[in-house]
N, C-alpha and C positions, 0 to 999 in steps of 0.2 A: 652569325648563325641565328636564325629565328627559332625560338622555342615552339614546340608543338602547341603549347597552351595559348600563346599569342596568336598563332595561326588560326586555331579553332575559334577564338574570340572574334578575330577579324572576320572570318567566314560567317559566323553567326550574325554579326552586326550587318554585314553586307547583304546577306540573304533576307534578314528582317526588313531592312530598308527597301530592298527590291520588292518584297512581298506586299509592302504597304503602299507602294507607288502604283496608282491605277495604270493599266496598260494604255498605250497610245494607239488605240485601235479605231479611232473615229466614232466611238459609241458613247461619248460623253453626254450628248443630248438624251440618248436612251437611258443612261444611268440616272441622269437627273429626273427624267420622267418616272422611272421606277421608284426612286427615292420619294418623290411626291406622292405616288400611289401608296407607298408604305406609310407615309404620314397620314394620308386619308384613311387608311385601314386602322391605324392607331386611334385616330379621332372617332371613327365609327364604333370600334369596340368599346372605347372608354365612354362614349355617349350612349351605348346600348342600341345603336341603330345601324345594323349592317346593310339594310336596304338602301342607304345612301350611297353604297358602293355599286349598285346595280349597273350603272353605265360602264364600269371598269371590270365587270365580272362576266365571263362567258356564260351563256345559258346552261351549258352542260358542265360547268365548273363543279369540282368536288373538293372536299377537305377531310382530312383525318385530324381530329383535334387531340389534345393531350390526354383526354379521357379515353382514347382509343375508339371513339365514335366516328363513323364515316357518314357524311351527309353530302347530298348532291343538290345544287341549285341555291341561289341566294335566299329564297324564301325558307328553305329547310335550315340554312345556316342561321338565319334570324331566329327561327323557332328554337334551335338548339341553344343559342345564346340566352334567350328568354328562359328556357328550362334550367340553365345553369344559375341564372339570377334567382329563380324560384327556389332551387335547392340550397342556395346560400342563405336565403331568408329575407324577410322584409327589412328594408333599410340597409341592405348589404351593398357591396360594391366590388367591381372587378375591373382592374386597370392593367394596361399593357404599355410597356415602353420598348419599342423596337430598337435593335442594334444591328443594322444591316452589315453584312460582311461582303464577300465577293459576289459578283454576278458574271455568269458565263453566257455568251451569246452564240447561238447556232442558227444563223439566218434570221428568220422572223420569230424564233423562240429564245426565251431568256430563262436561265436557271439561276434563281436568286437564293442566297444562303444567308442565315443570320441567327441571332438569338434574341430573346425577349426577356426582360425583367418583368415579371407578372406579380400582381398583388391581389389576393382575394380576401375581402373583409366580410366576415359572417355577421349575421344579425346579432349574435351574442357578443360581438366586439372582437372576437379572436381574429387575428390577422395571419395569413399564410403568404410568405414571399418565396418565390421560386424562379428559377431560370429554365426556359425552354429553348430548344433549338428547332429551327424551321427551315424548310425548303419550299420555294414557290416556283411553279412553272407558269410562265406567261407567254402569250402570243401577241404579236403586233399585227393589227389589221389597219384598214384605211382610217379608222377613227382613233387609233392609239393602242396602247397596251391593255390587254385583258387577262385577268387571272384565269388560269385553267385548272390548277391543282395546288393545294396547300397541304403540307404535312408538318405537324407539330409534335415534338416528342420531349420527354422528360425522363431523367434517370428513375427507373421504377424502384430502385432499392434505397436510394439516398435522396429523399425529398421531405419537405416539411409535413406533409400529410402522413407519410409513413412514420416519421419521427414522433408525431403527436400520438399516433395509435400505439406505438411501442411504449411511449411514456405512460399512456393510460393503462396499458396492460401491466407495466411494471408496478404502478401504484395499486392496481387491482390485486396482483399477486402478493404484494407487500401487505395490503389490507387483509387478505385472506390468511396470510401467515400469522398476523397479529391475532385474528379471531381463533385460529387453530391453537396458538400458544395459550390464549386465555382459557379455551375449552380444556386443553390438556392440563393446565394448572388447576382448574376447578375440579376436574375429574380426579386428579392426583390428591387434592385436598379431601375430597369425599372418600376416596379409597383409604387414605390414612386414618380418617376418623373411624371408619368401619373396622380397620385392623387394630386400632388402639383400644377398642371396647372390650 
């Protein structure tokens, strides 16, 4: 008799193995083309030049970035990236390492999913590392795959920017507490001197 634990472990192993095996749907060439496009996107972001992607981005393409900003068109996306670099400060850097996951095909449409390991280095030297999740919609035309829509998200409650702000607030409250304690002590000493006279 097989125990339920062994059965569950076996089912988990088989389902994991099947989930990691790409489907045999004849779309291997399309998956390879999309992976290459992802690699080009990664290079463009890391190099600060999204305009290099223009041949692979539809004119009406739009994106919602992790900052919750929505932009339309490759020129607006480039301007957005430059604005981020400016906010990070002189000699800052912003890099992305894509980790593609599954891709679903619906005729000439592809829905690609994945995550990115991102690093923002500020001009002060402070480094923020975070993980984002993304979904991209692409359409295949006579010239190849073109990006139509990108959506990038990040956990709004548990990320390095929020953690840094909470830590700063904690130090500010602690500093304020020390100042209040010193003032209370000083006022207590003054009051004692007056009552002892």
